[in-house]
C-alpha positions, -999 to +999 in steps of 0.1 A: -629+517-870-596+534-863-573+520-837-569+541-806-542+539-780-558+563-755-564+536-729-541+509-715-541+480-739-516+456-758-502+485-778-504+513-753-467+511-743-457+522-778-470+556-770-437+561-749-408+569-773-382+551-750-404+519-753-404+521-792-366+517-790-365+491-760-388+467-778-367+462-809-335+461-788-350+434-766-362+416-799-325+417-815-309+405-783-333+377-778-330+366-813-291+364-810-294+347-777-317+320-789-296+314-820-264+312-799-278+286-774-293+264-801-259+266-823-235+261-795-255+235-777-256+213-807-220+219-814-211+209-778-233+177-780-219+165-814-183+172-805-184+157-771-212+132-771-218+140-735-251+150-719-231+161-688-210+186-708-242+199-726-257+206-692-225+222-682-226+244-711-263+253-703-254+259-666-225+284-677-252+306-694-263+315-660-230+319-641-238+355-633-267+349-612-243+352-582-236+388-591-272+396-602-279+418-570-249+438-578-262+443-614-295+453-599-278+479-574-258+492-606-291+499-622-304+519-593-272+539-591-262+542-628-294+538-647-308+507-664-302+522-700-265+524-693-262+490-677-282+472-703-263+488-732-229+478-716-242+443-712-254+438-748-222+453-762-203+425-741-225+400-758-215+412-791-178+411-783-182+374-773-200+365-805-173+382-825-147+361-809-166+330-817-169+340-852-131+347-855-124+313-840-148+295-863-136+312-894-101+303-884-109+267-879-098+269-844-132+266-825-129+240-798-154+230-770-130+244-744-132+279-761-171+276-762-171+269-726-147+299-717-167+324-737-201+310-724-187+317-688-179+352-698-213+359-713-229+340-685-215+363-659-238+392-672-265+375-694-284+361-663-294+397-654-306+407-688-343+399-681-343+415-648-326+448-661-349+450-690-380+446-668-365+472-645-360+496-676-396+489-686-409+499-652-388+531-653-401+543-687-437+532-685-466+544-663-481+519-640-514+512-660-491+502-689-467+480-670-484+446-674-487+452-712-451+464-715-439+434-696-460+410-717-446+428-749-411+425-736-416+388-730-430+384-764-396+394-779-381+366-761-408+341-769-409+350-806-371+347-806-372+312-793-395+303-821-378+320-849-344+322-834-343+285-826-354+274-861-331+301-877-302+289-856-306+252-864-312+260-901-283+283-905-260+260-887-270+230-909-270+250-942-239+272-941-219+262-909-208+275-876-188+305-886-217+324-906-240+314-877-217+331-852-216+362-875-253+365-875-259+363-838-230+387-830-247+411-854-281+409-837-263+417-804-246+446-819-279+461-832-294+454-798-268+473-780-272+505-803-309+505-800-308+501-762-285+531-760-312+550-781-337+545-752-321+577-738-313+589-704-344+612-701-365+580-698-349+572-666-373+581-637-367+579-599-349+564-581-322+568-607-325+606-604-320+605-566-284+614-554-265+586-542-230+581-528-205+568-551-182+552-525-178+514-523-193+512-488-224+529-500-226+506-529-224+475-506-249+489-482-274+497-509-271+462-521-276+447-486-307+471-482-323+457-512-318+421-501-332+429-467-361+447-481-370+414-502-365+392-470-387+415-449-415+418-475-435+384-476-450+387-511-415+394-526-399+366-504-425+340-516-420+352-553-382+348-550-385+313-536-410+303-562-386+318-589-358+297-577-380+266-576-390+268-612-355+275-623-344+243-603-372+220-615-389+233-647-366+254-667-339+226-672-362+206-694-364+235-720-332+256-714-304+231-718-318+196-722-337+200-754-307+189-776-305+157-755-342+151-758-342+156-796-312+136-803-312+107-778-349+104-765-369+112-797-341+104-822-347+136-841-321+158-858-314+195-859-349+201-873-364+182-844-346+203-821-357+235-837-393+222-836-391+213-799-378+247-790-402+266-812-432+246-798-424+256-762-420+292-773-452+293-793-470+285-762-450+311-743-458+337-770-495+329-767-493+333-730-475+366-733-501+379-757-528+368-733-513+388-704-508+418-727-546+417-737-561+410-705-535+422-680-557+444-657-579+415-650-551+393-639-545+387-601-507+383-604-498+362-572-527+339-579-519+334-615-481+328-608-491+300-582-517+282-601-498+283-635-466+271-618-483+240-607-499+236-643-465+241-659-447+213-639-477+190-647-474+195-685-436+191-684-442+158-668-465+149-696-440+160-722-413+138-707-434+108-714-445+116-749-435+088-774-432+109-805-420+143-818-454+157-827-467+146-793-438+162-774-442+194-794-479+196-785-472+192-748-445+219-750-470+244-765-492+241-735-462+241-711-450+274-726-483+288-722-485+279-686-449+293-680-458+327-694-490+329-674-469+323-643-437+342-649-450+374-664-475+382-635-446+374-611-424+400-627-453+426-626-460+417-589-423+421-580-420+456-598-452+468-583-444+459-547-407+470-549-416+505-560-392+530-576-366+530-548-359+492-548-370+484-584-335+475-597-323+457-566-354+437-562-350+425-599-314+417-591-324+395-563-350+379-586-322+372-611-302+356-583-329+330-581-319+319-617-290+301-599-315+272-594-312+266-632-276+256-634-279+237-603-309+218-619-290+214-651-261+199-636-281+176-613-301+163-643-269+155-661-259+132-632-295+118-627-305+110-662-277+084-668-284+070-635-322+068-635-333+075-670-349+106-686-385+100-677-377+090-642-357+121-635-386+142-650-410+126-625-387+134-596-383+170-607-417+179-615-432+162-584-409+182-562-419+214-582-457+208-579-455+199-542-432+228-533-452+253-552-483+243-532-462+246-500-452+283-509-487+292-516-500+277-483-472+292-463-478+328-477-514+325-483-524+354-464-503+376-487-507+358-520-543+346-522-567+374-510-578+398-539-574+429-517-537+423-512-510+442-532-497+411-546-529+407-566-531+443-577-532+443-616 
């Protein structure tokens, strides 16, 4: 039987020409990011022997969460394609600087921290801007599948990119690894530009003032809209929570787990990262396949609780194989929580506030560097497993509290937050 794309489904977003460029652009960028984080995280840990400095490097990746609302406002004013192309070109420049330093034999942890801070100013907004771009180019019935496919690029990159990054670093050294991920960023920037300005829909075609006062007022308007819309406010609080208590264990601490807790080398680190991403990939595929039948608000709450529970199991696994198995399940729960959250935010925000709402959503990522830095202090004091108990217990209890407080907006099936 011939394959048809006449109805919404996992491949239906590819009917849109702009998405056929966005998907590989996201894929190349995600591959570059995952390779860079694995390679430089291992470099920092080996050179400094400090879990605190490792968590500081991870935290710097998300320095730009403080300016994320401004990036969202820029999307609404300038167009998501323009903003995302400029961001990815900046990643490529930072990668080239690392490559030059590495080939010259002058790469030092201090330079890695400085370049991580530069990239972190803008990288924290990448996911939100790409989701806003998907919402601008895809019709609403295809949005859940499109966001799921966009997440697949990140999840698959965490599998292949993590394994490739560890392998390239071990086989041929730092400088060639930097050249590879800088090249991926460059290709991602070119493909993002090819999405084309004609893909941009309202509100980007609406006339706006270009003066500074108007820019600040528009950004404030977006934040006020989030605060005054209960489902949006609940989702933002949940996003901050999972970044504080869940994401640190798989975005920053994996080199420590591999080297110090499980006594595995670079291959073990790659296996851990790939395991979590395999589960996340399965979750993204599930969302893309059954998206219209998912109630977004319910899914994000239930799966956030399950995600924390599985991370707690992971932290107590005695072997690499057992830890990898727990991470597969944790990654699955993560996708089944975060992808519906993104779709819910985009649906409720509407075209007028799309970029600014996703900018505020990216601001919630500020919980991740806070969580990473706190873990860098607590793990030496309490121990790895005990710190995980504290984090995951707080995460589960607070998720239940968010669901209870906003239950009238998040649980009934007839609420906009549960529209597929």
